[in-house]
C-alpha positions as CSV (number, residue, x, y, z in Angstrom):
1,M,93.3,61.9,-74.7
2,C,96.6,59.8,-73.3
3,A,96.7,56.4,-72.0
4,T,95.3,55.8,-68.5
5,V,97.7,53.3,-67.6
6,K,101.3,52.2,-68.0
7,P,103.6,49.3,-67.4
8,Y,103.3,47.8,-63.5
9,S,106.4,49.0,-61.6
10,A,106.6,46.7,-58.5
11,A,108.4,43.7,-58.2
12,T,106.9,40.1,-59.7
13,G,107.6,36.4,-59.4
14,L,108.6,34.9,-56.4
15,P,110.1,35.2,-53.9
16,K,110.2,38.6,-53.3
17,K,110.9,41.7,-51.3
18,T,108.1,44.2,-50.1
19,K,107.4,46.8,-47.3
20,S,105.2,45.9,-44.6
21,I,104.4,46.8,-41.2
22,C,104.9,45.4,-37.6
23,P,101.4,44.3,-36.3
24,E,102.2,45.8,-32.8
25,C,104.3,49.1,-33.1
26,G,103.2,50.2,-36.8
27,K,106.8,50.6,-37.8
28,I,108.1,50.0,-41.4
29,L,109.6,46.2,-42.1
30,E,111.1,44.7,-45.1
31,A,109.1,41.7,-45.8
32,T,109.7,38.5,-47.6
33,I,106.6,36.6,-50.0
34,F,107.8,33.5,-51.1
35,E,106.3,30.1,-51.6
36,K,105.7,27.0,-49.6
37,D,103.5,24.1,-50.5
38,G,101.9,25.7,-53.2
39,K,100.8,28.3,-50.8
40,V,102.2,31.9,-50.7
41,F,103.2,33.5,-47.4
42,M,103.9,37.0,-46.1
43,E,107.3,36.6,-43.6
44,K,108.7,39.5,-41.4
45,E,110.6,40.4,-38.2
46,C,110.4,43.6,-36.0
47,P,113.2,43.9,-33.9
48,E,111.2,44.4,-30.9
49,H,107.8,42.3,-31.2
50,G,109.5,39.5,-33.2
51,K,108.8,37.6,-36.6
52,F,105.0,37.4,-37.9
53,C,104.4,34.8,-40.8
54,D,101.0,35.0,-42.5
55,V,99.4,33.5,-45.3
56,Y,98.8,35.6,-48.6
57,W,97.2,33.7,-51.2
58,S,96.4,30.1,-50.6
59,D,97.0,29.0,-54.8
60,A,100.7,30.1,-55.6
61,A,99.9,29.4,-58.8
62,K,97.0,31.9,-59.2
63,Y,99.1,34.7,-57.4
64,L,101.7,34.4,-60.3
65,E,98.9,34.1,-62.6
66,A,97.2,37.5,-61.6
67,E,100.8,39.6,-62.1
68,K,100.4,38.9,-66.1
69,Y,97.6,41.3,-65.6
70,A,99.7,44.4,-63.7
71,K,99.5,48.1,-64.4
72,D,100.1,51.0,-62.8
73,G,98.4,54.2,-63.0
74,T,99.1,57.6,-64.2
75,G,99.0,59.4,-60.6
76,L,95.9,61.1,-58.7
77,K,95.8,64.5,-57.8
78,N,94.1,66.7,-55.6
79,S,94.1,70.4,-55.9
80,M,91.6,71.0,-52.9
81,D,94.2,69.1,-50.5
82,E,96.2,72.2,-49.2
83,N,98.6,69.7,-47.8
84,L,99.6,69.0,-51.6
85,K,102.2,70.9,-53.6
86,D,100.8,72.1,-56.8
87,G,101.7,68.9,-59.3
88,E,102.1,66.5,-56.6
89,N,100.2,63.4,-56.3
90,V,98.0,62.3,-53.3
91,N,100.0,60.3,-50.7
92,V,100.0,59.0,-47.1
93,V,102.7,59.0,-44.7
94,I,103.3,55.7,-43.2
95,D,106.2,55.7,-40.6
96,G,107.5,58.7,-41.5
97,E,107.5,57.3,-45.1
98,K,105.7,59.3,-47.7
99,V,103.7,57.3,-49.9
100,E,102.4,58.2,-53.5
101,M,99.3,56.7,-54.8
102,L,99.3,55.5,-58.5
103,S,95.7,54.8,-59.1
104,P,92.8,56.8,-59.4
105,T,89.7,57.1,-57.8
106,A,87.3,53.9,-58.8
107,L,84.9,54.2,-55.9
108,A,84.8,56.8,-53.3
109,N,83.8,56.3,-49.8
110,I,82.0,59.2,-47.5
111,D,81.3,58.5,-43.7
112,L,78.5,60.4,-43.4
113,T,78.0,59.3,-39.6
114,N,80.1,57.0,-36.9
115,R,76.4,56.5,-35.5
116,C,74.6,53.0,-36.1
117,N,71.9,51.3,-35.1
118,M,73.9,48.2,-34.5
119,N,77.2,46.8,-32.9
120,C,79.0,44.2,-34.9
121,P,82.3,42.5,-34.0
122,I,83.3,42.6,-37.3
123,C,83.2,46.5,-38.5
124,F,85.8,48.8,-39.8
125,A,83.8,51.5,-38.5
126,N,83.5,50.2,-34.9
127,A,80.8,52.9,-34.4
128,N,79.5,51.9,-31.1
129,D,83.0,51.9,-29.2
130,A,84.1,55.3,-30.5
131,G,82.9,57.8,-27.4
132,Y,81.9,60.5,-29.7
133,V,80.2,61.8,-32.8
134,Y,81.6,61.8,-35.9
135,E,79.3,63.6,-38.6
136,P,80.1,65.9,-41.2
137,D,77.2,68.7,-41.8
138,F,75.4,68.6,-45.4
139,D,77.8,71.5,-46.1
140,T,80.9,69.9,-45.7
141,V,79.6,66.7,-47.5
142,C,79.3,69.1,-50.2
143,K,82.7,70.0,-50.2
144,M,84.0,66.3,-49.9
145,L,82.0,65.4,-53.1
146,D,83.6,68.4,-55.2
147,A,86.8,67.2,-54.1
148,L,86.4,64.1,-55.5
149,R,84.8,65.8,-58.9
150,G,88.1,67.7,-58.9
151,E,90.4,64.7,-58.8
152,Q,92.7,64.8,-62.0
153,P,93.7,63.1,-64.4
154,I,90.8,61.0,-63.9
155,K,87.7,62.3,-62.1
156,C,85.6,60.1,-59.8
157,T,82.3,58.6,-61.0
158,A,81.2,57.0,-58.1
159,V,80.5,57.6,-54.8
160,Q,79.3,55.3,-51.6
161,F,77.9,56.6,-48.2
162,S,79.1,54.5,-45.9
163,G,79.3,54.9,-42.2
164,G,78.1,53.7,-39.4
165,E,75.1,53.7,-41.0
166,P,74.4,55.9,-43.7
167,T,70.4,55.8,-43.4
168,V,70.2,57.4,-40.0
169,Y,72.2,60.5,-41.3
170,P,69.7,63.3,-41.2
171,R,70.0,64.7,-44.8
172,L,70.4,61.3,-46.2
173,V,68.2,62.2,-49.4
174,D,69.7,65.6,-49.7
175,V,73.1,64.2,-50.4
176,I,72.1,61.8,-52.9
177,K,70.7,64.3,-54.6
178,A,73.7,66.9,-54.3
179,A,75.8,63.9,-55.8
180,K,73.8,63.8,-58.6
181,E,73.9,67.1,-59.3
182,R,77.6,66.8,-59.4
183,K,77.1,64.2,-62.0
184,F,78.5,61.1,-60.5
185,A,77.3,57.9,-62.3
186,Q,77.2,55.7,-59.8
187,V,75.7,56.5,-55.6
188,Q,75.3,53.4,-53.4
189,I,74.9,53.4,-50.1
190,A,76.6,51.0,-48.0
191,T,73.8,49.5,-45.5
192,N,72.8,46.5,-42.8
193,G,69.4,47.6,-44.6
194,I,67.6,47.9,-41.3
195,V,66.0,51.2,-42.3
196,F,65.5,50.2,-46.3
197,A,63.5,47.1,-45.0
198,S,61.3,48.9,-42.5
199,H,60.7,52.0,-44.0
200,Y,59.5,51.3,-48.0
201,D,59.6,55.1,-48.4
202,K,62.7,56.1,-47.0
203,L,63.9,54.1,-50.2
204,K,61.8,55.1,-52.3
205,E,62.6,59.2,-51.7
206,C,66.5,58.0,-52.0
207,A,66.0,55.8,-54.9
208,Q,63.7,59.1,-56.7
209,A,67.1,61.0,-55.3
210,G,69.5,59.0,-57.2
211,L,70.1,56.1,-55.4
212,N,72.0,53.6,-58.0
213,T,72.7,50.8,-55.6
214,V,72.2,49.1,-52.3
215,Y,75.8,47.8,-51.5
216,L,74.0,45.5,-48.9
217,Q,75.8,43.7,-45.6
218,F,75.1,40.1,-45.9
219,D,76.5,37.4,-43.9
220,G,74.7,33.9,-44.7
221,M,71.2,32.3,-45.1
222,D,70.3,31.7,-41.8
223,D,69.6,33.7,-38.2
224,D,72.6,31.7,-36.7
225,I,75.6,33.3,-38.3
226,Y,73.9,36.7,-37.9
227,M,74.2,36.4,-34.1
228,R,77.5,35.4,-34.3
229,S,78.4,38.3,-36.5
230,R,76.3,40.6,-35.7
231,G,74.4,40.1,-32.3
232,R,71.2,39.8,-33.5
233,K,68.8,37.8,-36.2
234,M,68.9,39.8,-39.6
235,M,67.2,37.9,-42.2
236,D,64.4,38.8,-42.3
237,V,65.9,42.1,-42.8
238,K,67.8,41.1,-45.9
239,K,64.5,39.8,-47.7
240,G,62.7,42.9,-46.3
241,V,65.1,45.0,-48.5
242,I,64.8,42.8,-51.7
243,A,61.0,42.8,-51.3
244,N,60.7,46.3,-51.0
245,L,62.8,47.1,-54.0
246,K,61.1,44.6,-55.9
247,K,57.7,46.4,-54.7
248,L,59.7,49.8,-55.7
249,K,60.7,48.1,-59.3
250,Q,56.8,46.9,-60.0
251,E,55.4,50.9,-58.9
252,T,58.0,52.6,-60.5
253,G,59.4,50.3,-63.4
254,H,62.8,50.4,-61.9
255,C,64.7,50.9,-58.9
256,P,68.4,50.4,-57.2
257,S,70.2,47.2,-58.2
258,V,71.4,45.4,-55.2
259,V,75.3,44.0,-54.3
260,L,75.4,41.5,-51.7
261,V,78.5,42.0,-49.7
262,V,79.5,39.4,-47.4
263,T,82.2,39.9,-45.1
264,T,83.6,35.7,-45.3
265,V,85.5,34.5,-41.9
266,R,86.8,31.1,-42.0
267,G,84.7,28.5,-40.0
268,L,81.7,31.2,-40.0
269,N,79.9,31.5,-42.8
270,D,82.7,30.2,-45.8
271,N,80.2,26.6,-46.4
272,Q,77.5,29.0,-47.2
273,I,79.2,30.8,-49.9
274,G,77.5,28.7,-52.7
275,D,74.0,29.2,-51.1
276,I,74.4,33.0,-51.3
277,L,74.8,33.1,-54.7
278,R,72.3,31.1,-55.3
279,F,70.4,33.8,-53.3
280,A,71.4,36.3,-55.4
281,I,70.4,34.6,-58.7
282,Q,67.5,34.0,-57.6
283,N,66.5,37.2,-57.0
284,R,68.4,38.5,-60.1
285,D,65.6,41.0,-61.1
286,V,66.9,43.5,-58.5
287,V,70.5,41.6,-57.3
288,R,73.4,42.5,-59.8
289,G,76.6,41.3,-57.9
290,V,78.1,39.3,-55.1
291,N,81.1,41.0,-53.0
292,F,82.9,38.8,-51.2
293,Q,85.2,40.6,-48.7
294,P,87.6,38.2,-46.7
295,V,88.0,39.6,-42.6
296,A,90.5,42.0,-42.5
297,F,91.7,41.7,-38.6
298,T,92.0,44.7,-36.8
299,G,92.4,45.9,-33.2
300,R,94.3,43.6,-30.6
301,V,93.9,40.1,-31.8
302,T,96.6,37.0,-31.7
303,H,98.3,35.0,-34.3
304,E,96.3,32.0,-33.4
305,E,93.3,33.7,-33.8
306,V,94.6,35.1,-37.1
307,S,95.4,31.8,-38.3
308,E,91.9,29.9,-37.2
309,G,90.0,32.8,-39.0
310,R,92.1,34.0,-42.4
311,I,90.7,33.2,-45.5
312,T,92.3,34.5,-48.8
313,L,90.7,35.5,-52.2
314,T,91.7,31.7,-53.7
315,D,90.0,30.4,-50.9
316,V,86.7,32.1,-51.7
317,A,86.7,31.2,-55.5
318,K,87.7,27.7,-54.4
319,A,84.5,27.7,-52.4
320,V,82.2,29.0,-55.1
321,N,83.9,26.1,-57.3
322,E,83.1,23.5,-55.0
323,Q,79.7,24.5,-53.7
324,T,78.6,25.5,-57.4
325,G,80.2,23.4,-59.7
326,W,79.6,26.7,-62.0
327,T,83.0,28.1,-61.9
328,G,87.0,26.7,-62.0
329,M,90.0,28.5,-60.8
330,Q,90.6,29.5,-64.6
331,D,87.3,31.5,-64.5
332,W,88.6,34.0,-62.0
333,F,90.7,37.1,-63.1
334,P,92.5,39.9,-61.1
335,V,91.1,43.9,-61.1
336,P,93.3,45.1,-63.6
337,V,92.2,42.6,-66.1
338,V,89.3,45.5,-67.2
339,S,91.8,48.3,-67.1
340,G,93.2,47.7,-70.6
341,I,89.1,48.0,-71.5
342,S,88.8,51.3,-69.9
343,N,92.3,52.7,-70.9
344,Y,90.7,51.5,-74.6
345,A,87.8,53.6,-73.9
346,S,89.8,56.8,-72.6
347,I,91.8,57.2,-75.9
348,I,88.9,56.5,-78.3
349,L,85.9,58.2,-76.7
350,G,88.6,61.2,-76.4
351,T,87.6,61.6,-72.4
352,N,89.3,60.2,-69.4
353,K,87.7,57.2,-68.5
354,I,87.7,55.3,-64.4
355,T,90.4,52.7,-64.7
356,F,91.4,50.3,-62.8
357,P,94.8,49.6,-62.1
358,T,94.4,48.1,-58.7
359,H,97.2,45.8,-57.4
360,P,96.9,42.3,-58.6
361,H,96.2,40.8,-55.4
362,C,94.0,42.4,-54.2
363,G,90.6,41.3,-55.8
364,L,89.4,38.6,-58.0
365,A,86.1,38.1,-59.7
366,T,83.9,36.6,-62.7
367,Y,81.1,36.9,-64.7
368,L,78.5,34.5,-64.6
369,F,75.4,34.1,-67.5
370,I,72.3,32.7,-66.6
371,D,69.6,31.6,-68.9
372,E,65.8,31.6,-68.1
373,N,66.0,28.1,-66.2
374,E,69.1,29.4,-64.0
375,N,71.5,27.5,-66.0
376,V,74.6,29.3,-64.8
377,F,77.9,30.0,-67.6
378,P,81.2,31.6,-66.8
379,M,82.0,34.0,-69.3
380,P,85.7,32.9,-69.3
381,E,84.6,29.9,-70.2
382,F,83.6,30.6,-73.6
383,I,85.5,34.3,-74.2
384,K,89.3,34.1,-74.4
385,V,90.0,36.5,-71.4
386,E,93.8,36.7,-72.2
387,Q,93.9,36.5,-75.6
388,F,91.3,39.7,-75.7
389,V,93.5,41.4,-73.2
390,K,96.6,41.2,-74.6
391,G,94.9,41.9,-78.1
392,L,93.4,45.3,-76.9
393,D,95.8,46.6,-75.4
394,E,97.9,46.4,-78.6
395,I,94.9,48.0,-80.3
396,A,95.2,51.0,-77.9
397,M,98.6,51.6,-77.7
398,K,98.1,52.2,-81.7
399,A,94.8,54.2,-81.6
400,E,96.6,56.6,-79.4
401,H,98.7,57.8,-82.2
402,A,96.3,57.1,-85.2
403,T,94.4,59.9,-86.7
404,F,91.0,58.2,-87.0
405,K,90.7,56.5,-83.8
406,K,87.1,55.4,-84.0
407,L,88.0,53.5,-87.0
408,T,89.8,50.9,-84.2
409,A,86.2,49.8,-83.3
410,L,86.5,47.8,-86.3
411,K,89.9,45.8,-85.2
412,V,88.4,45.4,-81.9
413,R,84.9,43.8,-83.2
414,K,87.2,41.3,-85.2
415,L,89.5,40.4,-82.1
416,L,86.1,39.7,-80.0
417,M,84.8,37.7,-82.8
418,N,88.5,36.0,-82.7
419,C,88.6,35.3,-78.6
420,L,84.9,33.6,-78.6
421,I,84.9,29.8,-78.0
422,E,81.6,29.3,-80.4
423,E,81.0,25.7,-79.6
424,K,81.0,26.6,-75.8
425,M,78.6,29.2,-76.4
426,P,75.3,28.3,-73.8
427,G,72.6,27.4,-76.6
428,G,70.4,30.5,-77.1
429,M,73.2,32.8,-77.3
430,T,73.9,34.3,-80.8
431,K,77.4,35.4,-81.5
432,N,76.4,38.9,-82.6
433,D,74.3,39.9,-78.9
434,L,77.0,38.9,-77.2
435,I,79.7,40.7,-79.2
436,E,77.2,43.8,-79.2
437,T,76.7,43.4,-75.6
438,L,80.5,43.3,-74.8
439,I,81.3,46.2,-76.9
440,S,78.6,48.3,-75.5
441,I,80.4,48.3,-72.2
442,M,83.6,49.7,-73.7
443,S,81.3,52.7,-75.2
444,K,78.5,55.3,-74.6
445,K,75.7,52.8,-75.0
446,S,75.7,50.0,-72.4
447,K,73.0,50.9,-70.6
448,S,70.2,50.8,-73.6
449,T,72.2,47.8,-75.0
450,L,72.9,45.8,-71.5
451,A,68.7,45.8,-70.9
452,K,68.2,44.4,-74.6
453,F,70.1,41.7,-73.7
454,S,67.8,38.7,-72.5
455,W,70.5,36.9,-70.7
456,G,71.0,37.7,-66.7
457,M,74.7,38.9,-66.0
458,M,76.2,38.5,-62.6
459,Y,78.9,39.7,-61.0
460,V,80.7,37.8,-58.5
461,G,84.1,39.0,-56.7
462,A,86.1,38.9,-53.8
463,M,88.0,41.9,-52.8
464,H,90.6,41.1,-49.7
465,F,91.0,44.3,-47.7
466,Q,94.4,44.2,-45.4
467,D,95.0,44.1,-42.0
468,S,98.6,44.7,-40.4
469,F,99.4,41.2,-40.6
470,N,99.4,40.9,-44.3
471,Y,99.9,44.7,-44.7
472,D,101.9,45.2,-48.3
473,I,102.5,49.1,-49.1
474,E,102.7,48.4,-52.7
475,R,99.1,47.7,-52.6
476,V,98.6,50.9,-50.7
477,R,100.3,52.5,-53.3
478,R,97.8,51.2,-55.9
479,C,94.7,51.2,-54.4
480,S,91.9,52.4,-56.2
481,I,88.8,52.1,-52.9
482,H,89.3,55.3,-51.4
483,Y,88.2,57.9,-48.7
484,V,87.6,61.8,-48.7
485,T,87.6,63.5,-45.3
486,P,86.0,66.8,-44.1
487,D,89.3,68.3,-44.6
488,C,89.5,66.8,-48.5
489,K,92.1,64.3,-47.7
490,I,91.8,61.8,-50.6
491,I,93.2,58.3,-48.5
492,P,93.3,54.9,-49.6
493,F,91.1,51.9,-47.6
494,C,93.8,49.9,-46.3
495,A,95.4,53.3,-45.0
496,Y,92.4,54.1,-43.3
497,N,90.4,51.0,-41.9
498,S,94.1,49.2,-41.3
499,G,97.6,49.7,-41.1
500,I,97.9,53.1,-39.9
501,E,94.4,53.3,-39.6
502,M,93.8,57.0,-40.4
503,R,89.9,56.8,-39.8
504,V,90.4,57.2,-35.6
505,E,92.8,60.2,-36.5
506,T,90.0,61.7,-39.2
507,E,87.4,61.0,-36.8
508,K,89.0,62.3,-33.4
509,K,89.6,65.7,-35.5
510,F,86.1,66.0,-36.9
511,S,84.2,64.7,-34.0
512,V,82.2,66.0,-30.9
513,P,82.0,64.3,-27.9
514,L,79.1,61.6,-26.9
515,A,77.7,64.1,-24.1
516,E,77.7,67.3,-26.3
517,W,76.1,65.6,-29.0
518,K,73.1,64.2,-27.0
519,E,72.4,67.4,-25.3
520,K,72.3,69.1,-29.1
521,H,70.3,66.3,-30.2
522,K,68.0,65.4,-27.2
523,E,64.9,64.3,-28.6
524,E,66.8,62.2,-31.6
525,A,69.2,60.8,-29.2
526,K,66.6,59.5,-27.2
527,Q,65.0,57.9,-30.1
528,L,68.1,56.3,-31.2
529,E,68.7,55.0,-27.8
530,A,65.9,53.4,-27.8
531,A,67.1,51.7,-30.4
532,L,70.4,51.1,-29.5
533,I,72.0,53.3,-32.1
534,V,73.7,56.0,-29.9
535,P,77.1,54.0,-28.4
536,K,77.3,54.4,-24.8
537,D,79.7,57.2,-23.6
538,A,83.4,56.4,-23.1
539,D,83.6,59.0,-20.5
540,E,80.8,57.0,-18.2
541,E,82.4,54.0,-18.9
542,N,85.5,55.1,-17.3
543,K,83.5,56.5,-14.1
544,E,82.0,52.8,-13.8
């Protein structure tokens, strides 16, 4: 197998030029990214709408450090997109300019519906204001899954069903089964939790169908926050989902894991970041990760509103550090830090494994180890991450041309031994157990080895999806979280939900007017309206 990454081709350092868009008209603009007072800003000027300047990262040193790990992918091909020529990479068109994708799909989103049982002010889908129903049928969803599994040079192995609220989709269990039949290793649902908290049998049915992860919307630890962010009390719902998963695990021996996903807004819930992590650790028998998503501003917002609510990746990392005392800024790394591991695995195992040559400024993450007394230790505290990543890259380069590739496993073990800081390892953790666990992550035995590892592990990440104020087309090019549409197009997240917002175009193309949907689904519409699920028809609003 060939390498799945190649050298990074975008500009690095500060200051630098990139391409962005005007928040008002969407035209491509040249933007300057520069440092001022220890922060990183993006500035651009539209001839018609004037100058825009927004903070990009609040820690310039960390911004530059992240670029050390930057890599490019080897492209993304989709044979089921009829608009692509033979051999052409997936691309999107922004203001008439074709933007070619470099990264494979690490996680694909399939929106099952735009119907929802909530009407949240901070929602990408904005489901209840649409005036139409977007809901691909089962056969169409299967075709979308086929497109993902047919991607080259690396097949997509992880899919997330989203919306709207995917748990109101009538054939949810069937699409989970369909994904598993197509050998998706990871199947997850992005949900507000209302259905899974109130219908245990539905959760159990989804788990039995093959659901791996519940990606649970989780904005804070008290109902005051949910009233402001979601318009209703939700804390009992969140606890109810976790309680039902624990019940399922006790009943059957296993259950889908939970990742808490926190839309993070300055002045709303950024003071609860530490408490959310403590809650996750207290429930680590089912919760395996927390993903903070700094809010992206879409729709009509003022520059003042953006400035007041903007929170960056390094703001999140700093808040974790300050509110828990568990980590320092040195414990946080950009997403492509793991691309070397997947690249090595592809070469050694002889098959292209999913890799993460995501743009270095899209996200930050760390791993926490937790002992039985809930003492927390960040993994980078006792592993020289930079030394390990550099050494693994060198081993992978040599292994690509070696005759006996699997012999390089001995070199990796030796590298790990040299990168461990034994005196900083937590008490009770053995060197051999840790090495076996880390090596297993790069092999086919990860689940069985991790199951024997007595320490708890918690992923903590922050992924900052773009909006029109901080839009960087180089990030779009290297996006690894994609959407697939009913006509089998692959679209990067930040072109689907923000910027050119292809969600609107896609949904309108494959939707039916709300009144027509209600007429065809009278009983379901009646039930859903009673639960405030079906949005008010845009035509009815116009009549008023």
